[in-house]
N, C-alpha and C positions, 0 to 999 in steps of 0.2 A: 758612654764613657764616661768611668768613674771618676769623680774630681778627689784627687790623692792630697793636694795641697801640700806637697815634701811630706808627707809620711815616710816613717821608715819600716820596713817588714822584714820579718826575720821568717826563714822558712826553712824547716826540719824535718830530711827526708831521708831513711838510708838506702834506699835502693837508688843509684846512681842515675841512672836513665830517667827515670820518674822525678827525679831532684832537678836535673837539667832542664828535661820539659817545662817543669812549673817555675822556675826561675825564668824560663824566657817567656814564659806566657805574662809572668808577674813585671818583667822589664817594659811591657808593653804601656804599664800603668803607673808605674813607681820609679822613681829616681835611685831611690838606696836599698836595696834589699841582701841582705845578709843572709848564708845559707851554712845549714849547720848538718853532718850525716848521723849524730846519735843526740839523745838527751844531755849528756854531762856538757856537750860542745856546745850547744844550744843555750843551755844555762851560762856556761861563760860568756857566750855573745852577748845575751841578756843584761848581763851585769856591767858587761862593756860599754854597750851602745843604747840601752834603754829604747827597745824598737816599739812602736806604738802598736803596730799587729803583730799576732804570731800565728803560722800556719804550720800545725804540727802534726805528723801520721801518730798512732799509739804504739803498736809494736815496734821497738828500736832497741838497739843493743845500750847497754849501762842502765841508763832510767828511761822508762818508757813516756812516751806524751801525756798521758794523763797525770803520772808523777810532776814531770817536768811542770804543767801549768799549776799543779797542787802547791808546788814550793813557791812559785813566782806569788799565786794568790794569798800567801799567807802575807804580804807586804803590799803587794801591789793588786787593787781592785780594777784599776783602769784600764791597763793595757789588754786590747780586744785580741781574744783567742778563736781560733778555727782549728778544730780537731778533724781528721780523716782517717778513716778506717774502712778495711774490707768488711766489718763484722759490725750488726745491730744490737749485739745482745743487749737485755732488760738491763745487764749491770754495767756496762759501758757507758748506756743512756742515762742511767740515774746518776752515775758520777759526772758524769759530762753537766748534768743539770746543777748539781753542786756546785761546781767550778764556775758556772755564769757564763758560759762560753755563748758567741755569738750563734756559732751553727755546727752541727755534727755532722761533716757529709760521709757519703758511702761512697766509698770507690768502685766502680771508676765513674772519677767526678766530671760533671757537664760544667762545659764552661760557662754557660749561662750562671749557671748554679752558684759556682765559685765566685763571679763577678757581684753578683747580688747580695753574697754573703759579705763580699769585701766593703762594698756599698752601705751595708748596715753597720760595721765597724765603723765606717768613718761619718756616718749620719750618728751615732752613739758619742763616738768623741767629740762632735760639733754640740751636741747638744748637754753633754755629761750624764746623760741618766743612763740608768740600767733598763737593760732588756727583761728582767726578773722583777715581776710585781707582785709586792706581798700583801694579799688578799685578807687572810689570818694569821695569827702567829705560827702557826701550822700549815698555812697553805700558801704556796705561789705559784705564780704565770709565767711561763717562759713564752714572751710574745714574737720571739723570733722563731724557736722551733715548736712553737703551739704545743707545750707541755704541761700538764698541770701535774702540781706534786705536792704533797700530803703527808704530815709524818717520815718525809724522805722517801716515800714510795710514790712509785708515778701510777698517776690516776686513768685510766682509759676514758677517753673522752668520744662520743658521738660526734660526726661532722657540725650538725647543728647547733650542738652544746659548744662546739670552739667557735663557731661564728659568733653566736651570742655572747660569749664572755670576751671575744675580741674588740665585738662594738662595743660593750658597755665598757670596757678598758679604756679604748680611744677615747671615749666622752666621760668618763668618769666625773662625779660628781655632780654632774647633770643629768635631768630626764631624757632618756631616748625615746623618741616617739614611734607608737605602732607601727607608723608608716615607714619610718626609719629601718624599724626591725624587719618590715617584711620586705622591704627592698634591698637588705642586705643579708638576709637568712635565708630567704625563701626566693631569693632572685624573681624566676619568672612565673614562679607557682602563685598559689593563692593560701595566704595565712586566715586560719580558723582563730577564734579566740580560743577555743579549747586546744588547739593544736598548740598556742603559744603558752598556755598556762602549764599545758604538760610538759615543753622543754622547759619551762621556768623553774618547774618544780624537779625535775632530773637534776637540773645544774644546780638549785640550792641544797640538794640532797649531799653534794659533796661537800660542801662547808659546815663547818662548827660553828658559824656566827651568822649574824643578819647583814650579812654585807649586799645584799641585793633588795632593792624596795622598791614599791610599785605607787604611781598617783595616779587613781582612778580615774580614766577618761585622756590619761596623758601618754604616759609609759613607766619604763622600769630605768633605774640608774642603779649604780654600784659604787660603794663609798670604800675605798681603799687606802 
């Protein structure tokens, strides 16, 4: 059960049946839910009620979901946003990263995936922290969507690169030991020194700055 703490949710979906089903699900967890069938109606409700979380489809009448969030982001970086879409094109994903979304969910949406995204929204509101970690001036990592962006372009990372970057960011500004890295990144497999060095070298190749450093005999850390 997610902890809602009297938060307000704005749900935006032009398909009437999908909207009814979505609202019914949200009513199990939130007391205050506003619903809109297009982007302009949603923008009006946002300005009137100032919701804490917005869940919106992309393709809608009048203005689409990305344009809706883009207009809101000009003045408001705090309201949490979740985008839903039947499409996973690179163009949409990149735009979603730029808008600091909590999650980009592909339809049909899984119940547990939506609940986890909502919990991420709540956790971010509580901590007042962003899910976008700036690594260098032109490089950022989205901790929720696990995407690396460089010069406004998505960078394709391998699975172990994502795991290592996640671990270093979670423990930023301290050295993460070799044993911690082996447990988190390699899990049940055995990590060799050469394999770790190769992984770190591949990850560092994406950066233009010396963010990742090594302390011999101890481990690695990232400074952000």
